[in-house]
N, C-alpha and C positions, 0 to 999 in steps of 0.2 A: 635547808631541811633535807635529811636523807630520804631518797626516793624509796618508798616501800616496795617489798618484793611483789612481783607480779604472779598471779595464780591463774592458770589457763583453764578453759573449759575442758570437758572430756567427752568422748563418744564411746559408748558400749557398742562395738561393732557386732558382736555375737554374744548370746548368753542371756538375753532378757527373759525373765521368768524361768528359763531352764536352769540357771545357776541355783535357784532355790531348791531344785531337786537334783543337784550335783552334776549338771551338764558342765562342759567347759565354757569359759567366757574369755573374751578378749576386749580390753578397753584401752583406748589410746588418747593421749592429750590432743587437744584441738586448739591451736594457738590463734585462730581467727577471733575468738572471744576471750576476754580476760578481765580480771578484777584486781584492785589493790586498795589499800587504805589511803585516805587523803583527809585533809582538814579544811574547814571553811568557817569563816566568821559570819557569812550571810547565806545560809543554806537555801537552795531552791526547793521546790516541792519534792523532787526526787531525793535530794540529800536529806531533807527532813524525814521522809518515810524510811530511809536507810538508818538514820540515827535512832528513830523510834524502834525499829525492829532490832537494832543492836542493843538498845536499852532493855527490851523485853528478853533478849537472849542472855544478857548479863544477869538479869534477875533469876533466870532459870539456872545458870551456872552457880550463882551464889547460894541458891536453894540446895543444889547438889553438894556444894562445899559444906554447908551447915549440917547436912545429913550424913556427911562423910562418904558420899558416893560419887564424888567427882573422879572421873577415870584417870586423871593425871594431875600432878601439882600445877596450879596456874596462878599467875599474878593478876588476880581480879581487881586489886586496887589500882594497878596501872591501867587496866582496861577502863575502869570507871573514870580515872583522871583524864584519859585520852578522849572519852566521850564528852566530858565537861569542856574540853578544849575545842570541840566541834568536829570530832572524827566521824567519818562515814565510809561506807564501802563503795568505791567508784567502780561499777561493774557494767560491762557491755553484754554480759551473759544473760540471754532472755530467761525469765523465770517460768518454770512449768513446761519447758520444751525438751527436756531429756538430755541436756548437755552439761549438767553439773553446776547450776547456779548456787545451790546450797552447799555443794561439795567444795567449791572454790572458797566460799565464805568461811566454812569450818576449817579448811586447810590454812587460810590466812590467819584465823584466830589462834589456831594451835601453833603456827609458826611464830607469831608475835608474842603470845602470852604464856606458852607452856614453859615451865621452869626447868625441866630436865628432858628436853625434847630429843626424840630419836631423829637424828638428821640424816641427810642423804648419804653421807660418808660411812655411816655405821648400819644402815638399814638392812644390808644383806648379811649381816653377821648374826649367827645363832637364830633365834626365833623373833628377831626384831621386826621383821616385815609383818608377821602375823600379829604381834603385839601392837604395832602401830595401827594396823587395820582395825583391831578391836577397840582401841582408844577412840579412833576417829568415828567408828560406828556409833559408839555411845554418845559422842558429842553431836552427831548429826541426827540422831533419832528424834530430837526436839522438832525437827522440820517435817518428818514423814511418819512418825509413829514407830517405824522400824527401819533400820538402815543396815546394809551389809558393810558399810565403811569403805566400799570400793571407790565411790566417786571422790570423796575427799582425799583418799590415798593417791589416786592418779593426779589430782589437782596439786597435791603437796609435792609429790616426787617428780612430776612432769616426765614420767616414763610409761611406755606401754606395759601393761600388766596382763599376764596370762593366768587365768583361774583354771586349775587342773581338775577341780572337783573336790568335794569334802573339805573346803576351806584351805586347800593347798594352793599357794600362789607363788609366782615368780616374775621378776622383771624379765622382759624378753625383747630381742631385736626383731624389727619387722623388715621385710624385703624393701629394697630401694624402689621407689616409684618408677613406673615405665612411662616416661614423659613422651616417648615416641609413639606409643600405642593410642588407640581410640577408646579403650575400655576405661571405666571410671566408677568410683563409688561416690555417691552424691547425697546431699541433704535436700529435702523438699519441705517447705513450711506448710503446715496444715491450716495456719491462720488463727489458731486459738490454742491457749495453753492446755495441757493435760493435768489431771489430778492424780498424782502418783498414789496417794493413800487409798483412794476409792478403787483404782484399777487393781492394785495389789490385793485389796480385800475381795474383789470379784474372783481373782485368780485363786486365792487361798480357799474360798468357799467351793469353787469348782473342783479343787483337788480332793475334796471329800467324796466325789463321784469316782467309782472304780474305773470306768471307761476313760474318763478324762485323765486321771492320774497315770493310768497305764500308757496312754498316748504320749504324755509328757516324758515319762521315764524311758520309753522305747523309741518311737518314731522321731519325736522332737529332739531328743538327745542325740540320736544317730545323725540326723541332718545337720544339726547345730555343730556337733563336734567335727564332722567332716568339713564344714565350712571353715572352722578355725584352722584345721590342719592344712587345707588347701591354700588358705591365705598365707599362712606362715611359711609354707614351702614354695610360695610364688608360682602357683599353678592356676592361672586365670580360668582356663576351660573347666577344670574340676570345681573351682570355686563357684562359677556361675551355675553349673549343673546342680550343685547342692543348695545354693541360694534359691534356685527355682523350687526345689522340693520343700525348703523351709518356708518360702513365701506362700505356697499352696496350703501347707499345714496351718499357718497362721490365719489365712483367709477362712479356712474351714472350721477352726476351733477357737479363734480369738476375736470374734466379731466385735464385742464391746470395746476392745482396745484399738480397733481400726477406726480412725475418724470417719464419720458418716459419708461425706462426699468423696472419700477415697476408695470405697469398695469397687466402684466402676473402673477407676484407674488401675487399681490392683489387679482386677480380673483381666483388663485389656493387656497389661504387661505379660501376664501368664499365657494369654492366648496368642500373642504376636511374637513373644520372645525378644521384644525390643528392649525391655528392661524388666527388673523384678523389684518389688517393694517389700520391705520388712519393717518391723517396729524399731524405733530408736528409743531405748529406755522403756518405760511402762506403757506408753501409748495413750490413746484416748484424746490426743491432741498433740501439740508441740511439733517436733520434726518427725518425718518419716525418712528412713534410709532407702536409697535406691542403688541398684547395681546394674551395669550395662556393659555390653561389649562394643557399643558404638554411641558415644555421648551425644554426637550431633543428631543421630536418629532419635534418641531418647528425648532430646530437647524439642525436636520437631513434634513428637507425639504428645509431649506434655506441655505444649504451648499454653501460655497463660500462667504457668507455674514457674517460679524462679528456682533453678537448680544450682546448688552450691557444691561444686566439686571439692571433695575432701582428700581424694587419693586416686592416682592414676594406676590402672592395672594392665 
C-alpha cells in the first residue's frame, strides 16, 4: 500500500488574536507532531473514535455538496469507500493544544480528496495562496465555528507563512537556528486542552469595549509586529525585548486565556527576566510558548514542567 502523505503540526509563533485585528502573524510547521491516513481491520478505541469523527465530517461535507456550498470539488464517494475499508487518521498531534490537530486533518482531506487541488508547485502563482487559504478556512470552520484557514494552510504546504495584515500573506524563509547559543523558544504543556471556540468568543465580546479594542490595535499590534520583524531579521536581543512587552500585555489583558496555574509562572518570568511566556494559539489550556536567553536557567526555574525546545535563538 502507498504510504499516505504526512501532515505536520504547526505553531503560531506570533499573531494570536492580533491577526483578527490586522496585526502581523508568523506560523511555522512543527515536525515533532504529525498525522496521516491509515487503514485497519481491527480498530482500537482511538481508531474507532477517529473513524467516527471522519464519518461525521463526511456527512457535513455531503450536506455542503447537496446545498452547492462545498468550497471546492471533492471526491466524497472515494472518501466514503475509504471509510468503509477502515480508514482512520493516525495522528500524534494533541487535540486542543494549539498546534493544529484539526488543521492537519483538513489538510490531509483536501490533499487526498480535492479534485482540482492547488498544489505546492502552483501555490505562489497569482492569488492561489489566498484562494487556498479561503478554501481551507471553509473546510475547517466545522471544527471551530470560524477559521482563518491559516492552520490547515501551514499543515498542507509545510512552509513558514508570514501574515502581513488584512489577509495579505506570503511564504517566508526563517533564519537558521543558532545551535551554539543558549537562547531558545520552547513549548510548555499546561496539562489540559483549551477550547478555541469559547476563547475566541470571549475575545470577540471584549473587542466591543473601546479601551480593549484600542489596546489590541495599538499596543498589542506594535509589540507583536516588532516580535515578528526581530525574529525574521535574526535579532535575539530585540526579539526578547519585544516578547517581554508582549508577555506583559497578555498578562494584563488576556487573563481568561492564560491557564490558571500559569499566572504565577508568567509573572515570575517577567520579574526575573529568566524567560517570558506567551499564548500558543487561542490559550485557555494546551501549550504555552516560552522565550529565553538561557534555556538551562529557564529549565531550572520551571522545574517540574517539561520544556520542549522548538527553535534555538
